[in-house]
N, C-alpha and C positions, 0 to 999 in steps of 0.2 A: 154441348149439353151444359146446363147450369146446375152445379152441385153445391149444397151447403154442407159443411163439415164442422164438427166441434168435438171436444173431449174434456173430461175433467183432468185434473193434474196427473192422475195415474196413467192416462192414455196419451199424454202429451207427445212422447217420442213416436208412437205409432201414427198419431195424427200428422205430425210434421212430415213423416215419410210418405204418407198417403197424399198430402197436399202437393208435395213435389212430383209424385208420379201422376196424379190426376190432372195437374196443371198443363201437361202436354196434351192439348187437344180439347180441353174443357175449360169452362169458366168456373173457377172454384171460389166460393164465398166462405172464408174462414171466420167462424163465429166464436172462436176461443177454445181453449185457453191459449193466450198469445205468448206467455212467458211463464217460466217457473219462478216462484211458486204462486201462480194464480190458483188459489184454492177456491173450490166451489163444489157444490153437490152436483151430481149427475143431472138432476132435473134443471138446474140453472143453465145448462148447455143444451139439453134436449128440447126444451120449450121453444127457444128461438128457431131451431131447425124446423120443428113441427109447424110453427106459425108461418115460416117462409114457404114451406111446401103447400100448406093449405091455401095461402094467399096467391099461389101461383108464381111467386118470385123466383123459385128454383124448381127444377124437375125432380131432383132426388135429394135426400138428406142422409148423411152418415153420422152417427153418434158413437163415440168410443168411450167406454167406461174404464175404471181402474183395472179390471181384470183383462182388458185388451180385447174383449169380445164386442164386436161392433153391432149396431142395430141399423137396419136399412129401411127407409120408407120411400114410397113412390106415389106421386100424385097421378091418378088415372084420368 
């Protein structure tokens, strides 16, 4: 499965953990943040995920915000 994942700086730690876990058996596309302090607003990271899902480049997208609550989208 091909999965895009990204987070703002507040969700960076959770994103890194998920990338490690998802990489076993999946093709994970990490769209940022790639290092701290990559500061950006949540939409800066969500839009590339949404575009990748809509374009069919990935099957699933996971976005993580500063609160640590993820958002999941799936192309049908």
